[in-house]
N, C-alpha and C positions, 0 to 999 in steps of 0.2 A: 501493499500501500503506500502510497503515497499522497502529501498532499500542501499543494502550492501553497505561496505563502500570500497567494489573493484571496486564497479562501478560508483560512485562519481568523477564526474570531480574536475581535479586539474590542476589552472592556477597562474604562477608565473609571475607578474606584475612589472616591474621597470619603478622609479619616479613615481606614483600611484598619479594620480589626479595631477598632477605635486610636484607633493613630490619628493623626494630625496631615493636612495637607492630598496630594495624589498618586495614585498607583496605577500606571498604566500595564495590564498585562494581555498578553496574548497566548492564547490555548492554542497549546504544541500537540499536547493526547485532550480527549474526552476521557472519562470517570468511565465508560465502557468501553475503553483501549485497553485497559490494566485488566482486564479479566478478572475482576473482584481482587487485586492486590494492590490497590491503591486507588488514588481518586483526582491526583493535579500533575501536570508538567507543566508549566510555564518560562514563556522569556518575559519578565519582568521590568520596566522603569519607573525609580523612588524619584521623585521630581526634590531638589535640593530644596533643603527643610523641611522635609515630610518625614513620616514617621509611617512602624507598620505596630500597631500596639502590641502590646505584653499578652501573651493566648499562652495556654498550657494545650499542651498536644495529648490526646488518650485515644488509642489504640490505633495510634499511628506515628511516624516520623514525619521529620519534613529535612528536607539538602536544598540549603543556598549554594550554589558557584556564583563568586563575584569575578564577573568579567570586565566591570569598568564603575569607576568611582569609590569614593570611601566615605565611610562612616562608623559610627557604634551599633556594634551588637548585643542586646542583654542575653547571656549565657545566663540561664539560673537565678541572676540577681549579679551577674557579675559584668560589669560594661567594657567591650574589647574590640582596641581599634580593629576594623576589616577594610578590605582595600582589594585592588583585583587580583585576581588569582586564589585568593583564599576559598578554604571553603568550607561551610557553617552546620552543624550534626543538630537538628533537637531532637532526640530519642521521647520515646512513650514516657509518659506522666513527667516531662520536662517543661521548661516556657522560655521562650525566647522574644525580643521585640527586634526591628532594627531600626537607625536613623540616620537618613542621608545630612551630614555634617558637610560634605562639599558645596561647591561647584557650580557641576554638572548631576545629570542624573546617575542611581547605582544600579547599573545594570543588572541582572542577574537569570540566571535560571536557581527557575524551586521545585522539586518533586515531592512528592508526596506520595507516603509505599505506607498500608496495612502493617500492624504488627500482626 
């Protein structure tokens, strides 16, 4: 199967998961593509000054891969500076948030897999 870029769903979300500002997401896979193993794989753009609110994963885990930009990742209550090339993993039962502290979008891939 091939999905052409012009057919991918693009969504803008304001104040994502209780955060601030704007997140633009391009859904690379739909939940049914995971065949019961996960629910999200997306190419994301978190605008400067924006954030994804603190949330806990239950029954799944999430991976971010930072393609561009810089920010602060809240990893179970600990603030960690992140930038291009970093891999961020939040396991089942753990919490995380992300804030863009730079001048350009934080561009990242995100994938959620069931535990």
